[in-house]
PASE-739271 format. One record per residue (C-alpha): residue number from 1; x negated, z negated, y negated. Coordinates in steps of 0.1 Angstrom, whole numbers. Layout:
BEGIN
num NUM | xx X | zz Z | yy Y
...
***
This chain:
BEGIN
num 1 | xx 0 | zz 0 | yy 0
num 2 | xx -28 | zz -8 | yy -24
num 3 | xx -44 | zz 26 | yy -18
num 4 | xx -11 | zz 43 | yy -25
num 5 | xx -7 | zz 23 | yy -57
num 6 | xx -42 | zz 32 | yy -68
num 7 | xx -35 | zz 69 | yy -63
num 8 | xx -3 | zz 66 | yy -83
num 9 | xx -22 | zz 50 | yy -111
num 10 | xx -48 | zz 77 | yy -112
num 11 | xx -22 | zz 104 | yy -114
num 12 | xx -3 | zz 85 | yy -141
num 13 | xx -35 | zz 82 | yy -162
num 14 | xx -41 | zz 120 | yy -158
num 15 | xx -8 | zz 128 | yy -176
num 16 | xx -9 | zz 133 | yy -214
num 17 | xx 3 | zz 102 | yy -233
num 18 | xx 34 | zz 120 | yy -246
num 19 | xx 45 | zz 128 | yy -210
num 20 | xx 39 | zz 92 | yy -200
num 21 | xx 62 | zz 80 | yy -228
num 22 | xx 88 | zz 105 | yy -216
num 23 | xx 86 | zz 92 | yy -181
num 24 | xx 90 | zz 56 | yy -193
num 25 | xx 121 | zz 65 | yy -213
num 26 | xx 135 | zz 86 | yy -184
num 27 | xx 134 | zz 59 | yy -156
num 28 | xx 141 | zz 28 | yy -177
num 29 | xx 175 | zz 14 | yy -167
num 30 | xx 187 | zz 46 | yy -150
num 31 | xx 183 | zz 38 | yy -113
num 32 | xx 220 | zz 33 | yy -107
num 33 | xx 234 | zz 69 | yy -105
num 34 | xx 270 | zz 59 | yy -102
num 35 | xx 268 | zz 37 | yy -133
num 36 | xx 251 | zz 64 | yy -153
num 37 | xx 276 | zz 91 | yy -143
num 38 | xx 307 | zz 69 | yy -149
num 39 | xx 324 | zz 76 | yy -182
num 40 | xx 301 | zz 105 | yy -188
num 41 | xx 312 | zz 122 | yy -221
num 42 | xx 302 | zz 155 | yy -206
num 43 | xx 331 | zz 153 | yy -183
num 44 | xx 355 | zz 161 | yy -211
num 45 | xx 335 | zz 192 | yy -222
num 46 | xx 355 | zz 217 | yy -244
num 47 | xx 365 | zz 251 | yy -230
num 48 | xx 337 | zz 266 | yy -250
num 49 | xx 305 | zz 252 | yy -265
num 50 | xx 289 | zz 258 | yy -299
num 51 | xx 254 | zz 271 | yy -301
num 52 | xx 228 | zz 245 | yy -311
num 53 | xx 199 | zz 269 | yy -314
num 54 | xx 182 | zz 299 | yy -297
num 55 | xx 165 | zz 291 | yy -264
num 56 | xx 127 | zz 295 | yy -264
num 57 | xx 114 | zz 321 | yy -240
num 58 | xx 97 | zz 307 | yy -209
num 59 | xx 81 | zz 317 | yy -176
num 60 | xx 83 | zz 296 | yy -145
num 61 | xx 66 | zz 306 | yy -112
num 62 | xx 87 | zz 296 | yy -81
num 63 | xx 74 | zz 295 | yy -45
num 64 | xx 101 | zz 318 | yy -30
num 65 | xx 118 | zz 336 | yy -59
num 66 | xx 89 | zz 349 | yy -80
num 67 | xx 85 | zz 344 | yy -118
num 68 | xx 115 | zz 336 | yy -139
num 69 | xx 113 | zz 349 | yy -174
num 70 | xx 142 | zz 342 | yy -198
num 71 | xx 137 | zz 377 | yy -214
num 72 | xx 144 | zz 393 | yy -180
num 73 | xx 177 | zz 374 | yy -176
num 74 | xx 194 | zz 394 | yy -203
num 75 | xx 231 | zz 388 | yy -205
num 76 | xx 230 | zz 360 | yy -180
num 77 | xx 237 | zz 323 | yy -187
num 78 | xx 211 | zz 299 | yy -174
num 79 | xx 211 | zz 262 | yy -164
num 80 | xx 178 | zz 245 | yy -166
num 81 | xx 173 | zz 211 | yy -149
num 82 | xx 142 | zz 191 | yy -158
num 83 | xx 132 | zz 166 | yy -131
num 84 | xx 104 | zz 152 | yy -110
num 85 | xx 105 | zz 136 | yy -74
num 86 | xx 94 | zz 101 | yy -85
num 87 | xx 124 | zz 98 | yy -108
num 88 | xx 153 | zz 81 | yy -89
num 89 | xx 181 | zz 94 | yy -112
num 90 | xx 166 | zz 129 | yy -108
num 91 | xx 168 | zz 126 | yy -70
num 92 | xx 204 | zz 112 | yy -71
num 93 | xx 216 | zz 142 | yy -91
num 94 | xx 201 | zz 170 | yy -69
num 95 | xx 230 | zz 171 | yy -43
num 96 | xx 256 | zz 177 | yy -71
num 97 | xx 234 | zz 204 | yy -87
num 98 | xx 231 | zz 221 | yy -53
num 99 | xx 269 | zz 220 | yy -48
num 100 | xx 274 | zz 234 | yy -83
num 101 | xx 249 | zz 262 | yy -76
num 102 | xx 267 | zz 271 | yy -44
num 103 | xx 301 | zz 271 | yy -62
num 104 | xx 290 | zz 291 | yy -92
num 105 | xx 278 | zz 322 | yy -73
num 106 | xx 262 | zz 347 | yy -96
num 107 | xx 279 | zz 336 | yy -128
num 108 | xx 250 | zz 314 | yy -140
num 109 | xx 213 | zz 313 | yy -131
num 110 | xx 201 | zz 279 | yy -119
num 111 | xx 164 | zz 269 | yy -124
num 112 | xx 148 | zz 236 | yy -116
num 113 | xx 118 | zz 227 | yy -138
num 114 | xx 96 | zz 199 | yy -124
num 115 | xx 72 | zz 178 | yy -144
num 116 | xx 36 | zz 178 | yy -131
num 117 | xx 14 | zz 147 | yy -131
num 118 | xx 31 | zz 119 | yy -111
num 119 | xx 39 | zz 145 | yy -84
num 120 | xx 23 | zz 177 | yy -74
num 121 | xx 41 | zz 211 | yy -73
num 122 | xx 37 | zz 209 | yy -35
num 123 | xx 53 | zz 175 | yy -33
num 124 | xx 82 | zz 187 | yy -55
num 125 | xx 88 | zz 217 | yy -32
num 126 | xx 87 | zz 196 | yy 0
num 127 | xx 112 | zz 172 | yy -15
num 128 | xx 136 | zz 200 | yy -24
num 129 | xx 133 | zz 215 | yy 11
num 130 | xx 140 | zz 181 | yy 26
num 131 | xx 172 | zz 178 | yy 6
num 132 | xx 183 | zz 213 | yy 13
num 133 | xx 181 | zz 224 | yy -23
num 134 | xx 180 | zz 262 | yy -24
num 135 | xx 182 | zz 272 | yy -61
num 136 | xx 149 | zz 283 | yy -76
num 137 | xx 126 | zz 256 | yy -89
num 138 | xx 91 | zz 256 | yy -101
num 139 | xx 66 | zz 235 | yy -121
num 140 | xx 63 | zz 233 | yy -158
num 141 | xx 27 | zz 244 | yy -163
num 142 | xx 9 | zz 221 | yy -189
num 143 | xx 43 | zz 207 | yy -199
num 144 | xx 49 | zz 237 | yy -222
num 145 | xx 87 | zz 237 | yy -215
num 146 | xx 90 | zz 200 | yy -220
num 147 | xx 75 | zz 204 | yy -255
num 148 | xx 94 | zz 236 | yy -263
num 149 | xx 128 | zz 222 | yy -253
num 150 | xx 119 | zz 187 | yy -267
num 151 | xx 127 | zz 169 | yy -235
num 152 | xx 126 | zz 131 | yy -240
num 153 | xx 140 | zz 118 | yy -207
num 154 | xx 146 | zz 128 | yy -171
num 155 | xx 167 | zz 143 | yy -157
num 156 | xx 177 | zz 165 | yy -186
num 157 | xx 199 | zz 196 | yy -181
num 158 | xx 201 | zz 224 | yy -206
num 159 | xx 229 | zz 250 | yy -207
num 160 | xx 220 | zz 284 | yy -221
num 161 | xx 247 | zz 310 | yy -227
num 162 | xx 245 | zz 348 | yy -220
num 163 | xx 232 | zz 354 | yy -255
num 164 | xx 204 | zz 329 | yy -247
num 165 | xx 215 | zz 303 | yy -271
num 166 | xx 213 | zz 266 | yy -261
num 167 | xx 249 | zz 254 | yy -261
num 168 | xx 244 | zz 220 | yy -244
num 169 | xx 215 | zz 196 | yy -238
num 170 | xx 223 | zz 165 | yy -217
num 171 | xx 198 | zz 137 | yy -210
num 172 | xx 208 | zz 117 | yy -179
num 173 | xx 227 | zz 122 | yy -147
num 174 | xx 256 | zz 146 | yy -147
num 175 | xx 285 | zz 140 | yy -123
num 176 | xx 299 | zz 169 | yy -102
num 177 | xx 329 | zz 171 | yy -125
num 178 | xx 308 | zz 172 | yy -156
num 179 | xx 286 | zz 199 | yy -141
num 180 | xx 317 | zz 220 | yy -133
num 181 | xx 331 | zz 216 | yy -168
num 182 | xx 299 | zz 224 | yy -186
num 183 | xx 291 | zz 254 | yy -164
num 184 | xx 326 | zz 268 | yy -171
num 185 | xx 322 | zz 262 | yy -208
num 186 | xx 287 | zz 277 | yy -209
num 187 | xx 299 | zz 309 | yy -191
num 188 | xx 330 | zz 311 | yy -214
num 189 | xx 308 | zz 307 | yy -244
num 190 | xx 291 | zz 340 | yy -235
num 191 | xx 323 | zz 358 | yy -225
num 192 | xx 318 | zz 352 | yy -188
num 193 | xx 342 | zz 342 | yy -160
num 194 | xx 354 | zz 308 | yy -147
num 195 | xx 331 | zz 296 | yy -119
num 196 | xx 352 | zz 265 | yy -108
num 197 | xx 363 | zz 283 | yy -76
num 198 | xx 399 | zz 276 | yy -83
***
């Protein structure tokens, strides 16, 4: 156990200070997934969402799905989920994200973005495979996307409409109901179709 703790400390010290601060904010008081999701204001999302700014371009390399470039996803809404395996709330949210991915079909592009430092890219991929998560996911090289999207806690989910405007940024766990509502609103914001499956 001592050796494992020493290894964890070495990896923690290797992360830039800003990222360590983000991790501290992310996991403080957020271990109870049910308590976090209960009363989630995102559950009452409007039918459409207003743009809060243009999404920054990004490239994410994934093990099985190649490189994801926002510019190449023209006309397609995108859901970005920022996470890392050592974050309990992030782990708790993954099954609902996978279910939403399966329900939404081709109406919105899912992409997981994992923070490097506390966990390696290989560890993140192994964890996703263990949970049966099949939507594309890849590491945030040098925390560029964390800085670009001003991520201050994990998990954080960003909803981007088909015009590639950010229409919602949510820090914390999203319940299955909240995910469905926000996905539908994001797709509608870009003139897309309902993805609730009803």
